[in-house]
N, C-alpha and C positions, 0 to 999 in steps of 0.2 A: 504495500502498499504507501503511496507517497505522501508522504507527508512536507507539513505546511512549508518548511526550509527544505524538503526538495523544490516542493511545487519554485519557491520565492530564485533558489542558488538556477531552475531551469529558464524562469525567468528571465534572469538577468543575462545568462549566457543566449541566450537565443535573442536580444534584445540584442546582446556585444555584436553578433556574428547576423545582426539583422542592417536593410536599406532606411531602419530607422528613424536613427542617429542624419542622420545623409539632409532626412527631410522632416527632421525637427530639432531645431539648432538648441531652440532656448530651453534653460535646464528648467524653466517652469511646465513647458507644455512637455516634453521628455517628461516629468514627474506628472504627471496631470494623465501622461497615457499609459503610464504603466502601473499606476494607481486601477482605471480603468483595466486593464488586462489581466493585472493581479488578481481581479475581479472574477473573474470570466476564462484566466488558463484552465481551471482544474475541464472547466466546458469544448473548450480548443484542445486541450492535451485528446482527451475524450473519443472528437471528431478527426485531430489528424490521426489514432493506433487509429482509428473504424479504416475511415479512407485506405491509408500505407498496409493493410492487411489485405484488405481487396485487388491492389496493382503492382506493378512496380516500375520507376518512371524511369524510362529510357537517360534521361535527360542526368542521371545519378547515383543508377541499381539498386534507386531502395525510398523511400518517402511514397510525396506526392507529386504527382509531376503537376506542370504547370498549366496543362490543361484543367488539368484535374479541378486546380484550385479557386481560378480564371471560372469555372462553368457555377462552383459551387458562392465566390461572391454576387455572381450576377443572381446567382435566383433567390437567394437571398439578403442582396439589396446591398451590401456592401460595394459594390460592384454595378460602375449606372451599366443599363443592359444597349445604352445610346452609345459610345463608347466605341471604338471598330479595335475592332483582336488588334491590330500591326500595332497597337500603344503602350502594347502587353512584356 
């Protein structure tokens, strides 16, 4: 079972290795984003694990492909359906 400490460490690692640091340059914005992500991080990890167990990404040989991520984001409104695929 994932403890709060482990989830906090995983989130910190994921943030450090994501592109979010290029987008959110101000510390208050990053802190607020981290806070919101932490509230939902267990669910995010569960969804990732579910998707990763159903496919193999040709990009990395594990995990979730960018196409699956994009489709998921569009399906649930995180990514605008109006934006062309070329932007991803």
